[in-house]
C-alpha positions in Angstrom: 52.3 77.8 82.2 52.8 80.7 84.6 55.4 80.3 87.3 57.5 77.6 85.5 61.2 78.5 85.1 62.8 76.8 82.1 66.3 75.7 82.7 69.0 76.3 80.0 68.8 73.1 78.0 70.0 73.7 74.5 67.7 72.7 71.6 68.6 70.7 68.5 72.3 70.6 69.1 74.2 67.7 67.7 76.4 66.2 70.4 77.7 63.0 69.1 81.3 64.2 69.5 81.0 65.1 73.1 82.7 63.1 75.8 81.0 60.2 77.6 80.2 59.6 81.2 82.6 57.1 82.9 79.9 56.4 85.4 77.5 55.4 82.6 80.1 53.0 81.1 80.8 51.4 84.4 77.1 51.0 85.3 76.2 49.6 81.9 78.9 46.9 82.1 77.8 46.0 85.6 74.1 45.8 84.9 74.3 43.9 81.6 76.4 41.1 83.1 73.3 40.1 85.1 70.7 40.4 82.4 69.2 37.6 80.3 71.0 34.8 82.2 68.3 32.4 81.0 68.9 33.0 77.3 66.4 34.0 74.7 63.3 32.4 76.3 61.1 29.7 74.8 61.2 29.6 71.0 57.4 29.3 70.9 57.1 32.4 73.0 59.4 34.3 70.7 57.4 33.3 67.7 54.1 34.6 69.3 55.9 37.8 70.3 57.1 38.4 66.7 53.7 37.8 65.3 52.0 40.1 67.8 54.6 42.8 67.2 53.4 43.1 63.7 49.9 43.8 65.1 50.9 46.1 67.9 53.2 48.1 65.6 50.2 49.2 63.4 47.9 51.7 65.1 45.1 50.9 62.6 45.1 47.2 63.6 45.0 48.1 67.3 41.9 50.2 67.4 39.7 47.5 68.9 42.3 45.6 70.9 41.4 47.4 74.2 37.7 48.2 74.7 36.6 51.7 75.4 35.1 50.5 78.7 38.0 48.2 79.7 37.5 47.6 83.5 39.9 49.4 85.8 39.4 49.3 89.6 40.4 51.4 92.6 40.8 49.4 95.8 42.3 51.8 98.3 42.4 55.6 98.8 44.8 57.5 101.1 44.1 61.1 102.1 47.0 63.5 102.4 47.1 67.2 103.1 47.4 68.2 99.4 46.5 65.1 97.5 44.7 61.8 97.4 46.6 58.6 96.6 44.5 55.9 94.9 45.7 52.4 94.5 44.3 50.6 91.6 44.6 47.5 89.4 43.3 45.8 86.3 44.1 42.7 84.3 46.7 43.3 81.6 45.0 43.3 78.1 48.0 41.3 76.9 46.8 38.3 79.0 43.6 38.2 76.9 45.4 38.7 73.5 48.5 36.5 74.0 47.4 34.1 76.9 50.2 32.8 79.1 52.9 35.0 77.7 53.1 37.0 81.0 54.4 35.4 84.2 51.5 34.8 86.6 52.8 37.5 88.9 52.6 40.1 86.2 49.0 39.4 84.9 47.5 41.9 87.4 48.6 45.4 86.5 48.9 47.8 89.5 49.1 51.5 89.6 49.0 54.6 91.9 46.9 57.6 91.0 48.0 60.8 92.8 45.4 63.5 92.5 45.4 67.1 93.8 42.6 68.1 96.2 42.2 71.3 94.3 42.6 71.6 90.5 44.3 74.8 89.2 43.1 74.4 85.6 41.2 71.6 83.9 42.0 68.1 85.3 45.3 67.3 83.7 47.0 63.9 84.2 50.5 62.6 83.3 51.1 58.9 83.1 54.7 58.0 84.3 56.3 54.7 83.3 59.1 53.2 85.3 62.8 53.3 84.5 65.2 50.5 85.0 65.3 49.5 88.7 62.3 51.7 89.6 60.2 49.1 91.6 56.9 50.0 93.2 55.9 53.7 93.3 58.0 55.5 95.9 60.6 57.1 93.6 58.2 58.5 91.1 55.7 59.6 93.7 58.3 61.5 95.7 60.5 63.0 93.0 57.9 63.6 90.2 54.2 63.2 91.2 54.0 65.3 94.4 56.2 68.1 93.1 54.0 68.3 90.0 50.9 68.7 92.1 52.5 71.4 94.2 54.1 73.3 91.3 51.3 73.0 88.6 48.3 71.1 90.0 48.9 68.2 87.6 47.9 64.7 88.7 50.1 61.7 88.0 49.3 58.1 87.3 52.2 55.7 88.1 51.9 52.3 86.3 54.1 49.5 87.6 56.0 47.7 84.9 55.6 43.9 84.4 58.6 42.1 86.0 59.0 44.9 88.6 57.7 45.4 92.2 54.5 43.4 92.8 54.7 42.1 89.3 58.2 40.6 89.6 58.5 36.8 89.0 59.7 34.9 92.0 62.8 33.5 90.3 64.0 36.9 89.0 66.9 38.6 90.7 66.0 42.2 91.4 65.6 44.1 88.1 67.6 41.6 85.9 65.2 40.2 83.3 65.8 36.5 83.0 65.2 36.1 79.2 65.6 38.4 76.2 61.9 37.7 75.5 60.9 39.3 78.8 61.9 42.7 77.5 59.6 42.3 74.4 56.8 41.1 76.6 57.2 44.1 78.9 56.9 46.5 76.0 53.8 44.9 74.5 52.1 44.8 77.9 52.9 48.4 78.7 51.5 49.6 75.3 48.2 47.9 75.9 48.1 48.8 79.6 48.7 52.5 78.9 45.9 52.4 76.3 43.5 50.9 79.0 44.5 53.6 81.5 44.2 56.4 78.9 40.7 55.2 78.0 39.8 55.0 81.7 41.0 58.5 82.4 39.0 59.8 79.5 35.9 58.1 80.8 36.4 59.6 84.2 36.6 63.1 82.8 40.4 63.8 83.2 42.0 66.0 80.5 44.4 66.9 79.1 46.4 63.7 79.3 50.2 63.2 78.7 52.9 60.5 79.0 56.4 60.5 80.2 59.2 58.3 81.7 62.9 58.4 82.3 65.4 56.0 80.7 63.5 52.7 80.0 60.3 54.4 81.2 60.8 57.1 78.5 61.3 54.4 75.8 58.2 52.5 77.0 56.1 55.7 77.1 57.2 56.4 73.5 56.0 52.9 72.4 52.6 53.6 74.1 52.1 56.9 72.4 52.7 55.3 68.9 49.6 53.2 69.6 47.3 56.0 70.9 44.9 57.3 68.2 44.8 60.9 69.3 47.2 63.8 69.8 49.0 63.4 73.2 52.0 65.1 74.8 55.0 62.9 75.3 58.2 63.7 77.2 60.7 60.8 76.9 63.7 61.5 79.0 67.1 59.8 78.5 65.7 57.3 76.0 66.2 56.8 72.3 64.9 55.1 69.2 65.8 51.4 69.9 66.9 49.1 72.7 69.4 47.3 70.5 72.3 49.8 71.0 72.1 49.3 74.8 72.7 45.6 74.5 74.9 45.2 71.4 77.3 48.2 71.4 81.0 47.7 72.2 81.4 45.3 75.1 77.9 45.5 76.3 76.9 42.0 75.1 79.0 39.2 76.5 78.6 35.9 74.7 77.6 32.9 76.8 76.3 29.5 75.9 72.9 30.3 77.6 72.3 33.2 75.2 72.7 31.2 72.1 71.6 27.7 73.2 68.3 27.9 71.3 69.7 29.5 68.1 68.9 26.4 66.0 65.4 26.1 67.6 64.5 29.6 66.6 65.6 29.3 63.0 62.0 29.3 61.9 61.6 32.8 63.4 63.6 34.3 60.5 60.9 33.3 58.1 58.6 35.9 59.7 58.6 38.9 57.4 59.3 42.3 59.0 57.3 45.4 58.6 57.7 47.5 55.4 59.8 50.1 57.3 62.0 47.4 58.8 62.6 45.6 55.5 64.0 48.8 54.1 67.1 48.3 56.3 67.1 51.8 57.6 67.7 51.1 61.3 71.0 53.0 61.3 72.3 56.3 60.1 74.2 56.4 56.8 77.9 56.4 57.5 77.2 55.3 61.1 79.0 52.6 63.0 76.3 49.9 62.6 77.5 46.5 61.7 77.4 45.3 58.1 74.3 43.4 57.3 72.4 44.7 60.3 69.1 44.4 58.5 69.5 40.8 57.8 66.9 39.6 60.3 63.9 41.6 59.0 64.5 41.4 55.3 61.8 38.8 55.0 64.1 35.9 54.1 62.7 32.5 54.7 65.4 30.0 55.3 67.8 31.4 52.7 69.6 34.7 52.0 71.5 36.5 54.7 69.4 35.3 57.5 69.6 31.6 56.6 73.4 31.9 56.0 74.0 33.7 59.3 72.1 31.2 61.3 73.7 28.3 59.5 77.1 29.9 60.3 76.2 30.2 63.9 75.4 26.5 64.0 78.6 25.7 62.2 80.6 27.7 64.7 78.9 25.9 67.6 79.8 22.6 66.0 83.3 23.8 65.4 83.8 24.8 69.0 82.3 21.5 70.2 84.6 19.4 68.0 87.7 21.2 69.2 86.7 20.8 72.8 86.2 17.0 72.3 89.3 16.3 70.3 90.9 12.9 71.3 94.0 13.3 73.4 95.9 10.9 71.1 95.7 13.6 68.4 96.8 16.4 70.6 100.5 16.8 69.5 102.2 20.2 70.0 101.3 21.3 66.5 97.7 20.1 66.9 97.4 21.9 70.2 98.6 25.1 68.6 96.2 24.7 65.7 93.4 23.9 68.2 94.1 27.0 70.2 94.1 29.2 67.1 90.9 27.6 65.8 89.2 27.9 69.1 90.1 31.6 69.2 88.7 32.1 65.7 85.6 30.2 66.6 85.0 32.2 69.8 85.6 35.5 68.0 83.3 34.6 65.1 80.7 33.2 67.4 80.7 36.5 69.4 80.3 38.6 66.3 77.6 36.5 64.8 75.7 36.3 68.1 75.8 40.1 68.6 74.5 40.6 65.1 71.7 38.1 65.7 70.9 39.9 69.0 70.9 43.3 67.3 68.5 42.0 64.6 66.1 40.5 67.1 66.2 43.6 69.2 65.6 46.0 66.3 62.7 43.9 65.0 60.9 44.1 68.3 62.0 47.5 69.8 63.0 49.9 67.0 60.6 52.8 66.8 60.7 52.7 63.0 58.7 49.4 63.3 55.8 51.3 65.0 53.3 53.9 63.9 54.3 57.5 64.0 52.5 59.4 66.8 49.5 61.4 65.6 51.0 64.8 66.5 54.8 64.8 66.8 54.8 68.5 67.6 53.7 67.6 71.1 56.8 65.5 71.7 59.9 66.9 73.4 62.8 64.4 73.8 65.2 65.3 76.6 68.7 63.8 76.3 72.0 63.9 78.2 75.0 65.0 76.2 77.5 62.6 77.7 75.1 59.6 77.8 77.1 56.4 77.5 74.4 54.1 78.8 72.3 54.5 75.7 74.7 54.9 72.7 73.3 57.0 69.9 76.1 56.9 67.4 75.0 55.2 64.1 71.4 54.9 65.2 68.5 56.7 63.6 67.4 59.6 65.8 63.8 60.1 66.9 63.8 63.3 64.8 64.4 61.3 61.7 61.7 58.7 62.6 59.2 61.3 64.0 59.6 64.5 61.9 58.4 67.5 63.9 59.4 66.4 67.4 61.9 68.4 69.3 65.1 67.1 71.0 66.8 69.0 73.8 70.1 68.3 75.5 71.3 68.7 79.0 74.8 68.5 80.4 76.0 65.3 82.1 75.6 61.6 81.7 72.7 59.2 81.9 73.0 57.9 85.4 73.7 61.2 87.1 70.6 62.7 85.3 68.4 59.8 86.2 69.4 60.0 89.9 69.8 63.7 90.6 68.1 65.9 87.9 64.4 65.1 88.1 63.8 68.9 88.6 65.0 69.5 85.0 62.5 67.0 83.5 59.4 68.2 85.4 59.0 71.6 83.7 58.8 70.0 80.3 56.2 67.6 81.5 54.1 70.4 83.0 54.5 72.7 80.0 53.5 69.9 77.5 50.5 68.9 79.5 49.4 72.5 79.7 49.9 73.0 75.9 47.7 70.1 75.2 44.8 71.9 76.8 44.3 73.7 73.5 43.4 70.3 71.8 39.7 69.7 71.7 38.6 66.8 74.0 36.8 65.1 71.1 39.9 65.1 68.9 40.3 61.7 67.3 42.6 60.6 64.5 43.1 57.4 62.6 
């Protein structure tokens, strides 16, 4: 697109050996101590999520989940000198497909649609999904949408994530999701809600369409594009191929009784067979630092094998810890106390390792891109990464290039948090360029 200046971001350079951002390390530790304080969530909800993941991960099965004429409403319009800001809403399709899985506050999906008063070329629209902590619309509207109108005449649609802003449950503390299951529900909802909005934009005559997001927003945008049955530009910024590395790498996951309290109750979940891709056990790079047996959850075992043994071991460790803590005082001689201390340390260490492995398995089953369809045209995808990113560890994890052959990965200097806060101007040209490139795709283009 004429007038866009591309900044010197280097393409396809391996950077695993680069240093890491200390700010990222500090922020990740601080944030993750406040996440999932309620544990896994209800076992029955987890089962429904696992079953629905097998549907939502297959584009062919999703063709009719969201109707072509799914109702979307505009309830307010604000006039500005260079744009119109429309406030809109619709009922999340997830509420119809998995009733009651969303908290009541999140059932109504809300969005802002920022449209230029004068179009420069066609009527292009980019959907922006929110990153961690990005409540309501101010940040995306100010740093992304309005500059994109001024610089390229591209409209922006800002969808509010479930569990954020107006959609935040009353008992949730700021951005800290209460249960592990909330993250999976958010992803499933955003896939369907993005589909509803893309269909609405097509009906209204907007084209070409694209998707983007920064950090968690980039990851969620990637999920949404896997489900869209047509070629569509995608610019995921500061995101990667799975959410598991964020929560299970190094000291990011601190074991607590709340996080494993339902481990026996969800034993039956391991009987759910994973997708074909997942069952191949290819979540991590060969020779990477993934833990041994990482594919145990999705191997399709039903009560036995690795999954059964691991869960049984978790239960045994819990029993071991409980028996040590309740040992009668009459038996607590000096030697017994020493033995108790050593055993307690062993139990705590083993429990931590097993719980992290369990967490990684569940996370990969529900969030790994290898468990979802490959986007229709991967040549329209440019992934923008930070070289020193320590918030989303990439070591030992399959890259998006390996999962989506044909996509492009570019790297910028700096870490995750500094890029998220201060380098929006680097991301915008890629979004504008990709949306402009999509104008060569026929509007009637449709693929299976």
